[in-house]
C-alpha positions in Angstrom: 98.3 -3.0 -79.5 97.9 -0.8 -76.5 97.1 -3.5 -73.9 96.2 -7.2 -73.5 94.2 -8.5 -70.5 91.1 -9.8 -68.9 88.0 -7.7 -68.2 87.6 -7.3 -64.4 84.8 -4.7 -64.2 82.2 -3.1 -66.5 80.1 -0.1 -65.4 77.3 1.0 -67.7 74.6 3.7 -67.3 72.2 5.4 -69.7 72.2 9.2 -69.9 69.6 10.3 -72.4 70.3 8.5 -75.6 73.9 7.6 -74.6 75.3 4.4 -73.0 78.2 5.7 -70.8 80.6 3.9 -68.6 83.9 2.3 -68.1 85.7 -1.1 -68.5 88.6 -2.1 -66.2 91.1 -4.6 -67.7 93.8 -6.4 -65.7 96.9 -7.2 -67.8 98.0 -10.5 -69.0 101.3 -11.7 -70.5 103.9 -8.9 -70.4 101.1 -6.5 -69.3 100.6 -8.5 -66.0 100.5 -6.3 -62.9 99.0 -3.4 -64.9 95.5 -2.2 -65.2 93.8 -0.1 -68.0 90.5 1.7 -67.8 88.5 2.4 -70.9 85.9 5.2 -70.8 83.0 5.1 -73.3 80.0 6.9 -74.6 78.5 4.5 -77.1 82.1 4.1 -78.4 85.4 3.8 -76.6 86.7 7.4 -76.0 89.8 6.9 -73.7 92.3 4.4 -72.5 94.1 5.2 -69.3 96.7 3.4 -67.2 97.5 4.8 -63.7 96.6 8.3 -64.6 98.4 8.3 -67.9 96.4 8.5 -71.1 97.3 5.8 -73.6 94.8 7.1 -76.2 91.8 9.3 -76.6 89.3 10.3 -79.2 89.5 11.2 -82.1 91.9 8.2 -82.4 90.0 4.9 -82.7 90.1 2.8 -79.5 88.7 -0.7 -80.0 88.5 -4.0 -78.2 88.9 -7.4 -79.8 88.4 -10.8 -78.3 91.9 -12.2 -77.7 90.8 -15.7 -78.7 88.8 -15.1 -81.8 89.8 -11.6 -83.0 86.1 -10.6 -83.1 85.3 -6.9 -82.2 83.9 -6.4 -78.8 81.6 -3.3 -78.7 80.7 -1.4 -75.6 77.3 -3.0 -75.3 78.6 -6.6 -75.3 81.9 -6.4 -73.3 81.6 -8.5 -70.1 83.5 -9.7 -67.1 86.1 -12.3 -67.6 86.6 -11.8 -71.3 90.2 -11.9 -72.5 90.7 -8.9 -74.8 93.2 -6.8 -76.7 93.0 -3.1 -76.7 93.9 -1.6 -80.1 94.5 2.0 -81.0 94.4 3.3 -84.5 95.4 6.9 -85.5 92.6 9.1 -86.9 92.8 10.9 -90.2 94.8 14.1 -89.8 91.7 16.2 -90.6 90.4 15.3 -87.1 93.5 16.7 -85.5 92.7 20.3 -86.4 91.7 22.8 -83.6 88.3 23.1 -85.1 87.7 19.3 -85.3 89.1 18.7 -81.8 86.5 21.2 -80.5 83.8 18.8 -81.8 85.4 15.3 -81.3 88.4 15.8 -79.0 88.6 14.4 -75.4 87.5 17.6 -73.7 84.3 17.7 -75.7 83.3 14.5 -74.0 84.4 15.7 -70.5 87.7 13.9 -70.5 90.3 16.0 -68.6 93.2 15.5 -71.1 94.6 17.1 -74.1 94.7 15.1 -77.3 98.0 13.5 -78.1 98.1 11.7 -81.4 98.8 8.0 -81.2 101.5 8.0 -83.8 103.4 10.6 -81.7 102.9 8.9 -78.3 
């Protein structure tokens, strides 16, 4: 688990065929006093806390409802929802230079180098 908190802001916009935006989550429990921002383009692509990347694509970043465990996709996340942010390492094939050129953070305009979750 990367983070646990309550959704405080959701910003969505359509660009062509893509739903883009961000979700700001304020920490709960031992994450209290901290804030994480998730960036998305149809899927969650980055998780950042105070300028420090917690996770980026191609690793999987997902939200689950903290009360039910149900997945919370980008199109249904809403203000006030208590969520957990999960990060799952991608298959090593997606970590090659060739693959990162197609699915890495910079491909999506994220100003960060990919750092595998299991190394973070």
